[in-house]
C-alpha positions in Angstrom: -5.5 -12.9 2.7 -3.2 -14.2 -0.1 -3.8 -13.7 -3.6 -7.0 -11.2 -2.7 -8.6 -8.8 -4.9 -7.9 -5.4 -4.0 -11.4 -4.8 -3.0 -11.6 -7.5 -0.6 -7.9 -6.3 1.0 -9.3 -3.0 1.7 -12.9 -4.0 2.6 -11.3 -6.6 5.2 -9.0 -3.6 6.4 -11.7 -1.4 6.9 -13.4 -4.1 9.0 -10.8 -5.1 11.2 -10.0 -1.7 11.7 -13.7 -0.6 13.1 -13.2 -3.8 15.2 -10.3 -2.3 16.9 -7.6 -4.6 15.6 -4.2 -3.0 14.4 -3.8 -4.0 10.8 -0.8 -4.4 8.5 -1.2 -5.0 4.9 1.3 -5.9 2.0 1.0 -4.6 -1.5 3.0 -4.1 -4.7 0.4 -2.5 -7.1 -1.2 0.8 -7.7 -4.8 -1.0 -6.8 -3.4 -2.2 -3.4 -2.7 1.4 -2.6 -6.3 2.1 -1.0 -5.5 -0.6 1.4 -1.9 0.0 2.2 -3.2 3.6 3.1 -6.3 2.7 5.0 -4.3 -0.1 7.1 -2.3 0.7 10.5 0.7 -0.5 8.3 1.4 -0.6 5.0 4.1 -2.5 3.5 5.1 -2.0 -0.4 7.6 -4.1 -2.3 10.6 -2.0 -3.2 11.8 -3.8 -6.6 8.3 -5.4 -7.9 6.1 -2.3 -6.4 4.7 0.4 -8.4 5.4 4.1 -7.7 2.1 4.8 -6.0 2.2 1.8 -3.8 5.6 2.8 -2.4 4.3 6.7 -1.8 1.4 5.1 0.3 2.9 2.6 2.2 4.6 3.1 5.7 7.7 0.8 5.0 8.9 -0.6 1.9 10.6 -3.9 1.6 14.0 -3.0 -0.5 14.6 -6.8 -1.2 10.8 -7.8 -1.7 11.4 -10.5 0.7 8.5 -11.3 3.3 11.0 -12.3 6.0 12.1 -8.5 5.9 8.7 -7.9 7.5 9.9 -10.1 10.9 13.3 -8.5 11.1 11.5 -5.0 10.9 8.9 -5.7 13.8 12.2 -7.0 15.6 13.8 -3.5 15.2 10.5 -1.5 16.0 10.1 -3.5 19.4 13.8 -3.0 20.2 13.6 0.7 19.6 10.5 1.2 21.0 12.0 -0.6 24.4 14.7 1.5 24.5 13.0 4.9 24.0 10.7 3.6 27.1 13.8 2.5 29.0 15.2 5.9 28.6 12.1 7.9 29.3 11.9 6.1 32.6 15.4 6.7 33.7 
């Protein structure tokens, strides 16, 4: 949900989590902190983000570029695959 109120973000995260979905949230302000904390993965903006948003987020985008989320997901999947291969060995 783009341009949504912080309380709407929190309600959406809560609802989707209760339905068993994996939820990722992006935020940059203090009022986004509850949704960032509640989500399975919280992304905070490193340049424009507030200190509180950065503290509660799981990942901080240092360049404030949403394309970095895709790169982070690719890296994470690669690391996960390598760990699985190592454990099977």
